[in-house]
The first five atom37 places (N, CA, C, CB, O) and aatype in JSON, in Angstrom:
{
  "aatype": [20, 20, 20, 20, 20, 20, 20, 20, 20, 20, 20, 20, 20, 20, 20, 20, 20, 20, 20, 20, 20, 20, 20, 20, 20, 20, 20, 20, 20, 20, 20, 20, 20, 20, 20, 20, 20, 20, 20, 20, 20, 20, 20, 20, 20, 20, 20, 20, 20, 20, 20, 20, 20, 20, 20, 20, 20, 20, 20, 20, 20, 20, 20, 20, 20, 20, 20, 20, 20, 20, 20, 20, 20, 20, 20],
  "atom_mask": [
    [1, 1, 1, 1, 1],
    [1, 1, 1, 1, 1],
    [1, 1, 1, 1, 1],
    [1, 1, 1, 1, 1],
    [1, 1, 1, 1, 1],
    [1, 1, 1, 1, 1],
    [1, 1, 1, 1, 1],
    [1, 1, 1, 1, 1],
    [1, 1, 1, 1, 1],
    [1, 1, 1, 1, 1],
    [1, 1, 1, 1, 1],
    [1, 1, 1, 1, 1],
    [1, 1, 1, 1, 1],
    [1, 1, 1, 1, 1],
    [1, 1, 1, 1, 1],
    [1, 1, 1, 1, 1],
    [1, 1, 1, 1, 1],
    [1, 1, 1, 1, 1],
    [1, 1, 1, 1, 1],
    [1, 1, 1, 1, 1],
    [1, 1, 1, 1, 1],
    [1, 1, 1, 1, 1],
    [1, 1, 1, 1, 1],
    [1, 1, 1, 1, 1],
    [1, 1, 1, 1, 1],
    [1, 1, 1, 1, 1],
    [1, 1, 1, 1, 1],
    [1, 1, 1, 1, 1],
    [1, 1, 1, 1, 1],
    [1, 1, 1, 1, 1],
    [1, 1, 1, 1, 1],
    [1, 1, 1, 1, 1],
    [1, 1, 1, 1, 1],
    [1, 1, 1, 1, 1],
    [1, 1, 1, 1, 1],
    [1, 1, 1, 1, 1],
    [1, 1, 1, 1, 1],
    [1, 1, 1, 1, 1],
    [1, 1, 1, 1, 1],
    [1, 1, 1, 1, 1],
    [1, 1, 1, 1, 1],
    [1, 1, 1, 1, 1],
    [1, 1, 1, 1, 1],
    [1, 1, 1, 1, 1],
    [1, 1, 1, 1, 1],
    [1, 1, 1, 1, 1],
    [1, 1, 1, 1, 1],
    [1, 1, 1, 1, 1],
    [1, 1, 1, 1, 1],
    [1, 1, 1, 1, 1],
    [1, 1, 1, 1, 1],
    [1, 1, 1, 1, 1],
    [1, 1, 1, 1, 1],
    [1, 1, 1, 1, 1],
    [1, 1, 1, 1, 1],
    [1, 1, 1, 1, 1],
    [1, 1, 1, 1, 1],
    [1, 1, 1, 1, 1],
    [1, 1, 1, 1, 1],
    [1, 1, 1, 1, 1],
    [1, 1, 1, 1, 1],
    [1, 1, 1, 1, 1],
    [1, 1, 1, 1, 1],
    [1, 1, 1, 1, 1],
    [1, 1, 1, 1, 1],
    [1, 1, 1, 1, 1],
    [1, 1, 1, 1, 1],
    [1, 1, 1, 1, 1],
    [1, 1, 1, 1, 1],
    [1, 1, 1, 1, 1],
    [1, 1, 1, 1, 1],
    [1, 1, 1, 1, 1],
    [1, 1, 1, 1, 1],
    [1, 1, 1, 1, 1],
    [1, 1, 1, 1, 1]
  ],
  "atom_positions": [
    [[-6.92, -50.62, 67.67], [-7.17, -49.21, 67.97], [-8.24, -48.7, 67.02], [-5.85, -48.37, 67.85], [-8.25, -49.02, 65.83]],
    [[-9.14, -47.91, 67.55], [-10.19, -47.31, 66.72], [-9.63, -46.11, 65.96], [-11.41, -46.89, 67.58], [-8.69, -45.46, 66.41]],
    [[-10.22, -45.83, 64.82], [-9.7, -44.76, 63.97], [-9.79, -43.39, 64.64], [-10.46, -44.73, 62.65], [-8.9, -42.56, 64.45]],
    [[-10.84, -43.14, 65.42], [-10.93, -41.84, 66.08], [-9.79, -41.64, 67.08], [-12.29, -41.7, 66.8], [-9.32, -40.52, 67.26]],
    [[-9.35, -42.72, 67.72], [-8.23, -42.64, 68.67], [-6.93, -42.42, 67.91], [-8.15, -43.94, 69.52], [-6.09, -41.63, 68.34]],
    [[-6.75, -43.11, 66.79], [-5.54, -42.94, 65.98], [-5.44, -41.52, 65.43], [-5.53, -43.95, 64.83], [-4.36, -40.93, 65.42]],
    [[-6.56, -40.97, 64.98], [-6.57, -39.58, 64.48], [-6.27, -38.63, 65.63], [-7.94, -39.23, 63.84], [-5.48, -37.7, 65.48]],
    [[-6.88, -38.88, 66.78], [-6.67, -38.02, 67.95], [-5.2, -37.99, 68.34], [-7.53, -38.52, 69.14], [-4.63, -36.92, 68.56]],
    [[-4.59, -39.16, 68.44], [-3.18, -39.23, 68.83], [-2.28, -38.57, 67.8], [-2.76, -40.68, 69.02], [-1.34, -37.85, 68.15]],
    [[-2.55, -38.8, 66.53], [-1.72, -38.24, 65.46], [-1.81, -36.72, 65.47], [-2.15, -38.79, 64.1], [-0.79, -36.04, 65.37]],
    [[-3.01, -36.19, 65.58], [-3.17, -34.74, 65.61], [-2.48, -34.13, 66.82], [-4.66, -34.37, 65.61], [-1.77, -33.14, 66.69]],
    [[-2.69, -34.72, 67.98], [-2.08, -34.19, 69.2], [-0.55, -34.22, 69.08], [-2.53, -35.01, 70.44], [0.12, -33.24, 69.44]],
    [[0.0, -35.32, 68.59], [1.46, -35.43, 68.42], [1.98, -34.36, 67.46], [1.83, -36.82, 67.9], [3.0, -33.72, 67.74]],
    [[1.3, -34.18, 66.35], [1.7, -33.15, 65.38], [1.68, -31.76, 65.99], [0.78, -33.19, 64.15], [2.61, -30.97, 65.83]],
    [[0.62, -31.48, 66.7], [0.46, -30.16, 67.28], [1.52, -29.89, 68.33], [-0.93, -30.03, 67.89], [2.11, -28.81, 68.36]],
    [[1.77, -30.85, 69.2], [2.75, -30.67, 70.26], [4.17, -30.61, 69.67], [2.65, -31.82, 71.29], [4.98, -29.78, 70.08]],
    [[4.46, -31.49, 68.72], [5.78, -31.5, 68.08], [6.1, -30.14, 67.46], [5.84, -32.59, 67.01], [7.25, -29.7, 67.46]],
    [[5.08, -29.49, 66.93], [5.26, -28.2, 66.27], [4.99, -27.01, 67.18], [4.36, -28.12, 65.07], [4.98, -25.86, 66.75]],
    [[4.77, -27.32, 68.47], [4.54, -26.28, 69.48], [3.41, -25.32, 69.09], [5.83, -25.49, 69.7], [3.56, -24.1, 69.12]],
    [[2.29, -25.92, 68.72], [1.11, -25.16, 68.28], [-0.02, -25.44, 69.26], [0.69, -25.54, 66.82], [-0.31, -26.59, 69.59]],
    [[-0.66, -24.39, 69.73], [-1.8, -24.58, 70.63], [-3.05, -24.98, 69.84], [-2.07, -23.29, 71.44], [-3.11, -24.79, 68.62]],
    [[-4.01, -25.52, 70.54], [-5.28, -25.84, 69.89], [-5.92, -24.58, 69.33], [-6.25, -26.53, 70.87], [-6.47, -24.6, 68.23]],
    [[-5.83, -23.52, 70.07], [-6.42, -22.25, 69.63], [-5.76, -21.73, 68.36], [-6.31, -21.21, 70.74], [-6.45, -21.29, 67.44]],
    [[-4.44, -21.79, 68.31], [-3.71, -21.33, 67.12], [-4.08, -22.16, 65.9], [-2.2, -21.39, 67.35], [-4.33, -21.62, 64.82]],
    [[-4.12, -23.48, 66.09], [-4.49, -24.36, 64.98], [-5.91, -24.07, 64.53], [-4.35, -25.84, 65.4], [-6.18, -23.97, 63.33]],
    [[-6.82, -23.94, 65.47], [-8.22, -23.67, 65.13], [-8.36, -22.39, 64.33], [-9.06, -23.59, 66.4], [-9.07, -22.35, 63.33]],
    [[-7.69, -21.34, 64.76], [-7.75, -20.07, 64.03], [-7.19, -20.21, 62.63], [-6.98, -18.98, 64.79], [-7.75, -19.67, 61.67]],
    [[-6.09, -20.95, 62.5], [-5.43, -21.11, 61.2], [-6.28, -21.87, 60.2], [-4.11, -21.82, 61.38], [-6.19, -21.62, 58.99]],
    [[-7.1, -22.78, 60.69], [-7.92, -23.58, 59.76], [-9.39, -23.16, 59.78], [-7.81, -25.06, 60.11], [-10.26, -23.87, 59.28]],
    [[-9.65, -21.99, 60.36], [-11.0, -21.44, 60.42], [-11.97, -22.39, 61.12], [-11.5, -21.13, 59.02], [-13.03, -22.74, 60.59]],
    [[-11.57, -22.79, 62.32], [-12.37, -23.7, 63.12], [-12.45, -23.16, 64.55], [-11.78, -25.14, 63.11], [-12.21, -21.97, 64.77]],
    [[-12.78, -24.02, 65.5], [-12.89, -23.61, 66.89], [-12.01, -24.5, 67.76], [-14.36, -23.68, 67.36], [-11.83, -25.68, 67.47]],
    [[-11.48, -23.94, 68.81], [-10.61, -24.67, 69.73], [-11.35, -25.86, 70.33], [-10.09, -23.74, 70.84], [-10.77, -26.93, 70.51]],
    [[-12.61, -25.69, 70.64], [-13.4, -26.77, 71.23], [-13.48, -27.95, 70.26], [-14.83, -26.28, 71.59], [-13.39, -29.11, 70.68]],
    [[-13.64, -27.67, 68.98], [-13.7, -28.73, 67.96], [-12.37, -29.47, 67.88], [-14.07, -28.14, 66.58], [-12.35, -30.7, 67.79]],
    [[-11.26, -28.74, 67.91], [-9.94, -29.37, 67.89], [-9.78, -30.26, 69.12], [-8.81, -28.3, 67.83], [-9.28, -31.38, 69.03]],
    [[-10.21, -29.76, 70.26], [-10.15, -30.53, 71.5], [-10.98, -31.81, 71.39], [-10.64, -29.68, 72.69], [-10.53, -32.89, 71.8]],
    [[-12.16, -31.7, 70.83], [-13.03, -32.88, 70.68], [-12.4, -33.91, 69.75], [-14.4, -32.46, 70.14], [-12.53, -35.11, 69.98]],
    [[-11.73, -33.46, 68.7], [-11.02, -34.38, 67.8], [-9.9, -35.07, 68.57], [-10.46, -33.64, 66.55], [-9.75, -36.29, 68.51]],
    [[-9.1, -34.28, 69.3], [-7.97, -34.82, 70.04], [-8.39, -35.75, 71.17], [-7.13, -33.7, 70.59], [-7.59, -36.57, 71.62]],
    [[-9.6, -35.63, 71.63], [-10.1, -36.5, 72.68], [-10.9, -37.68, 72.12], [-10.96, -35.71, 73.65], [-11.48, -38.46, 72.88]],
    [[-10.92, -37.8, 70.79], [-11.6, -38.91, 70.15], [-13.11, -38.83, 70.17], [-11.19, -40.16, 70.79], [-13.79, -39.81, 69.89]],
    [[-13.64, -37.65, 70.5], [-15.09, -37.48, 70.58], [-15.71, -37.14, 69.23], [-15.43, -36.39, 71.57], [-16.88, -37.43, 68.99]],
    [[-14.92, -36.54, 68.34], [-15.41, -36.17, 67.01], [-14.43, -36.68, 65.96], [-15.58, -34.61, 66.88], [-13.23, -36.76, 66.2]],
    [[-14.97, -37.03, 64.81], [-14.15, -37.37, 63.65], [-14.18, -36.17, 62.71], [-14.67, -38.67, 62.94], [-15.25, -35.7, 62.34]],
    [[-13.01, -35.68, 62.31], [-13.0, -34.52, 61.42], [-13.4, -34.89, 60.0], [-11.61, -33.87, 61.41], [-13.18, -36.02, 59.56]],
    [[-13.99, -33.95, 59.31], [-14.3, -34.16, 57.9], [-13.0, -34.17, 57.11], [-15.28, -33.07, 57.36], [-11.96, -33.72, 57.61]],
    [[-13.04, -34.66, 55.91], [-11.85, -34.67, 55.05], [-11.41, -33.23, 54.78], [-12.13, -35.42, 53.72], [-10.21, -32.97, 54.62]],
    [[-12.33, -32.32, 54.72], [-12.01, -30.9, 54.53], [-11.16, -30.39, 55.69], [-13.31, -30.06, 54.42], [-10.16, -29.7, 55.47]],
    [[-11.54, -30.72, 56.91], [-10.78, -30.3, 58.09], [-9.42, -30.99, 58.1], [-11.56, -30.62, 59.39], [-8.41, -30.35, 58.38]],
    [[-9.38, -32.28, 57.8], [-8.1, -33.0, 57.75], [-7.18, -32.35, 56.72], [-8.33, -34.5, 57.4], [-5.99, -32.14, 56.98]],
    [[-7.73, -32.02, 55.57], [-6.92, -31.38, 54.52], [-6.35, -30.05, 55.02], [-7.77, -31.15, 53.26], [-5.17, -29.76, 54.8]],
    [[-7.15, -29.26, 55.68], [-6.66, -27.98, 56.21], [-5.6, -28.18, 57.29], [-7.83, -27.16, 56.79], [-4.64, -27.41, 57.37]],
    [[-5.76, -29.2, 58.09], [-4.77, -29.5, 59.13], [-3.44, -29.9, 58.5], [-5.27, -30.63, 60.06], [-2.39, -29.38, 58.88]],
    [[-3.48, -30.81, 57.54], [-2.21, -31.24, 56.93], [-1.55, -30.11, 56.16], [-2.44, -32.44, 56.0], [-0.32, -30.02, 56.11]],
    [[-2.36, -29.26, 55.55], [-1.79, -28.09, 54.87], [-1.08, -27.18, 55.88], [-2.9, -27.31, 54.12], [0.01, -26.68, 55.61]],
    [[-1.7, -26.97, 57.02], [-1.12, -26.12, 58.05], [0.24, -26.67, 58.5], [-2.07, -26.01, 59.25], [1.19, -25.9, 58.7]],
    [[0.33, -27.98, 58.65], [1.58, -28.6, 59.1], [2.51, -28.97, 57.95], [1.27, -29.83, 59.92], [3.53, -29.63, 58.16]],
    [[2.16, -28.54, 56.75], [2.98, -28.78, 55.55], [3.23, -30.27, 55.32], [4.31, -28.04, 55.68], [4.35, -30.7, 55.06]],
    [[2.15, -31.04, 55.43], [2.19, -32.48, 55.17], [1.27, -32.8, 54.01], [1.8, -33.28, 56.43], [0.44, -31.98, 53.61]],
    [[1.42, -34.0, 53.5], [0.46, -34.48, 52.5], [-0.59, -35.33, 53.22], [1.18, -35.3, 51.36], [-0.36, -35.79, 54.34]],
    [[-1.7, -35.51, 52.58], [-2.72, -36.38, 53.16], [-2.18, -37.79, 53.36], [-3.97, -36.42, 52.26], [-2.47, -38.44, 54.36]],
    [[-1.37, -38.25, 52.4], [-0.83, -39.6, 52.52], [0.11, -39.73, 53.72], [-0.08, -39.99, 51.24], [0.11, -40.77, 54.38]],
    [[0.89, -38.71, 54.02], [1.76, -38.74, 55.2], [0.92, -38.83, 56.48], [2.67, -37.49, 55.24], [1.21, -39.63, 57.37]],
    [[-0.11, -38.02, 56.55], [-0.99, -38.01, 57.72], [-1.67, -39.36, 57.89], [-2.04, -36.89, 57.6], [-1.67, -39.92, 58.99]],
    [[-2.24, -39.88, 56.81], [-2.95, -41.15, 56.91], [-2.0, -42.32, 57.11], [-3.78, -41.37, 55.69], [-2.4, -43.36, 57.64]],
    [[-0.76, -42.19, 56.68], [0.24, -43.22, 56.94], [0.51, -43.33, 58.44], [1.54, -42.91, 56.19], [0.64, -44.44, 58.98]],
    [[0.58, -42.19, 59.12], [0.76, -42.2, 60.58], [-0.43, -42.86, 61.26], [0.94, -40.77, 61.11], [-0.27, -43.65, 62.19]],
    [[-1.61, -42.55, 60.78], [-2.82, -43.15, 61.35], [-2.84, -44.66, 61.1], [-4.08, -42.5, 60.74], [-3.18, -45.44, 61.99]],
    [[-2.46, -45.05, 59.89], [-2.43, -46.46, 59.53], [-1.47, -47.23, 60.44], [-2.01, -46.63, 58.06], [-1.79, -48.34, 60.88]],
    [[-0.3, -46.67, 60.72], [0.66, -47.32, 61.61], [0.07, -47.52, 63.0], [1.95, -46.49, 61.69], [0.24, -48.58, 63.6]],
    [[-0.62, -46.52, 63.5], [-1.24, -46.63, 64.81], [-2.35, -47.69, 64.82], [-1.82, -45.27, 65.24], [-2.51, -48.42, 65.79]],
    [[-3.09, -47.77, 63.73], [-4.19, -48.74, 63.63], [-3.67, -50.18, 63.64], [-5.01, -48.48, 62.35], [-4.36, -51.1, 64.1]],
    [[-2.45, -50.38, 63.15], [-1.87, -51.73, 63.07], [-1.35, -52.21, 64.42], [-0.74, -51.75, 62.05], [-1.12, -53.4, 64.61]],
    [[-1.16, -51.29, 65.36], [-0.61, -51.67, 66.67], [-1.67, -52.21, 67.58], [0.08, -50.49, 67.33], [-1.38, -52.58, 68.72]]
  ]
}
């Protein structure tokens, strides 16, 4: 699995699990819904700054987020 796909799946799962819309997440991290959509569709790779803001929003650590990605990459 490519890293952009693993990030896309992890972000989408987090967002849906927490019942958060793309628009709500985008507003919370000072971004745009289109950008969140592009990340979730594997079209864009987020910067570490954006990843940090996302994990902060979901009350996770970077290591927790990247651990999920790592698990997906191993499959």
